[in-house]
PARONU-119812 format. One record per residue: residue in one letter; z, x, y of N, C-alpha, C, CB in turn. Coordinates in steps of 0.001 Angstrom, whole numbers, plus 500000, padded with zeros to 6 digits. Each point is the difference from the previous one (the first is absolute). Glycine has a CB too. Layout:
N
AZXYZXYZXYZXY
...
END
This chain:
93
M737302970389432617499440498680500167501043498963499593497662500879499580
A502452498056501207501008498970499735499591499146498813500621499970502425
E500378499636496839499762499150498841500045498538500405500985501744498492
L498267497442500795500001498563500228501316499425499498497476499895499802
T503240499437501070501308499468499609499974498493499775501055501842501281
I497816497524498907499898498560499767499551499782498560499456499543502451
R501313499674496854499660499721498606498941498906499933502317500679499266
P496840499339499732498970498961499847500595498590499924498578501680498824
E502604498186500596500636498684499896500333499433501381500943500657497769
E499452500217503153500315499556501358498748499484500707501883501662500101
I497025499028499681498729499563500594499602498651499418499276502398500336
R500827497478498344499643498749499329500857498851500523499307501285497950
D502003498933502166500901498952500474499702499607501448501747500853498426
A497955500129502401499669499711501399498727499169500091501111502137500708
L497884498207498502498753499227499987500233498591499464498702502122499690
A502105497757499258500291498683499428500710499114501020500149501028497708
N500800499531503039500698499228501032499053499567501109502095501250499479
F497007499631500903499031499660501038499095498866499538500065502364500839
V499439497725497938499103498971499467500738498667499887498700501758498731
K502559498268500848500791498771499882500189499315501346501169500991498040
S499031499781502997500274499420501317498728499686500791502142501257500009
Y496700499084499458498740499765500715499706498509500082499128502226499225
D500535497298501954499657498600500225498571499931500521502423499394500477
P496621500217498663498607499971500455499761498987501112499327500704497727
G501531498307502401499848499020501068500301500562501375500584498267498365
S500120502845501689500350500577501297498843500774500623502356500137499230
A496661500200499966498829500714500522498880498995500245500654502128498767
S498646498039502335498881499106500280498753500820500284501567498248500906
R497309501113498896498740500678500213499225499327501126499950500691497587
D500756498828503400499344499383501141499309501072500827501703498141500032
E497042501609500260499279500897500895500173499470501414498308500643498197
I502015500239502705500177499613501394499056500838500844502426499344499618
G496713499969501103499055500676500869500455499947501447498166499439498414
T501126501295502414500312500068501423498723499828500806501970501510499548
V498108497675501480498864499811500900499841501264500834500353497477500081
V498439503091499918499731501183500813499198499651501256500052501394497919
E499323497433502059499229499551501159499828498491499881498776502239500209
A501330497049500889499819498550499982499388499540501307501950499740498444
G497188499269501450499394499432501190498925499004499636500502502086501241
D499361496859499569498966498983499823500000499377498609498653501219501668
G502519498586497753500093499329498710499719500871498796499360498000501184
I500508503302499034499745500949498908501102501052500014497480499618500123
A503001500737498693501002501066499894499511501044499016501871498392500541
R498382502861499766499730501111499080501346500376499402497958500868501330
V502129499116497331501272500184499308499908501182499052500488497544500181
E500558503290499802500112501116499052501152499725499045499061501631501699
G500860498949497092501124499972499080499988498906498959501228500981501797
L497633498390497973499892498968498968498854500350499043500917498247501600
P499259502775497569498898500481499168499534499040498909500863502228500462
S499953496806499146499614499086498923499374498707500501501824500968498657
T497993498907502643499449498775500569498560499802499554501522500231501977
M498137498517497752498643499654499579499329499183501097500684500030497558
T497996499941502436499246499223500972500387498528499901498096501650499882
N502016497693501253500371498586500128501447499710499617497644499453499534
E503186501566500349501416499792499707500723499584501278499917501700498120
L500993497331501745500808499582501140501156500970500190499368497588499618
L500814502849501602501099500895500347500892499283501001498583502073499579
K502700498290500433500948499348500901500602501030500949500513498251498252
F499343501488503034500582500860501022501479499661500151497774500183501204
E502991500725499380501452499814500084500411498760500779500216502445499852
N498922497041501029500334498782500743499589498732499254499745501296502110
G499749498849496658499623498853499180498532499634500069502269499197500330
T496993501369500598498575499726500124499253500568498801500191500020502509
L498827499232497004499197500459498872498743500695500496500892498132498584
G498584502737500580498755500690500291499177500115498732501090501274501871
L497618498893498277499082500103498870499401501398499975499482497524500110
A500751503195498789499482501365499858498506499934499723502233500837499139
L496977499782501710498550499960499818499383501380499860499977497902501292
N500312502989499615499368501315499988500948501011499360498664499431502079
L501068500926496667500859500944499290499420501396500134500728498213498372
D499927502594502430499597501383500204500946500887499197499066499495502324
V500644501766497563500857500909499238501384500100500632497975501292499277
R502095498808502033501291500167500689500541498709500587499325502308500510
E499811496758499842500423498808500728499372498746499414500269501377502061
I500336497501498295499470498694499629499745499240501295501241499973497754
G497600499403502333499721499116501121500474498604499642498014501398500717
V502870498040500099500596498699499707499681499027501130501853501099498673
V497568497748500960499780498930500965501298499205500080497479499878499514
I503068500005501677501273499301500190499723498504500091501020502005501190
L499638497233497939499781498555499918501109499263500757498840500271497760
G501103499770503520501024499344500806500216500769501286501101499109497935
E500048500668502663500333500656501264500158501498499786501131497906500817
F498107502874499925500003501450499799500656500770501133497942499716498693
T502594499587502302500562500715501149501263500778499650499041498247501463
G501709501346497516501222500714499630499780501130499017501199497916500408
I497564502270499160499695501051499026499475501210500757499485498300498174
E501227502805501666499638501220500721500235501212499110500575498916502205
E499095502242498306500189501248499256501449500128499533498159501088501337
G502015499217497371501334500156499430500510498770499268500447501585501806
T498888497278498352500397498782499295499818500203498501499358498573501991
T501590500943497212499885500155498547499208498844499396502189501238499955
V497161499072498922499142499043499305500295500099498516498190500165501776
R501844498701497558500194499968498542498847499275499362502490500046500258
END
């Protein structure tokens, strides 16, 4: 059986260097959803698990939407503005 050749001090130093170089500002917790269906001013969106009822969402073209129907897998969003450019695959924040 092979012996461990890494000394504990090397592990400690590697971890210390990693922690020193860590920049918490470089990580973000933005949730990005995707339109799975859109039509007649309503969009069905997946991928936004923290969304609350009546929360304003922003589509990638800048149009706002209002989250109303919170389902386990999808959110029903009323599009507040021009909805012709919003289609399947559009991102939502």
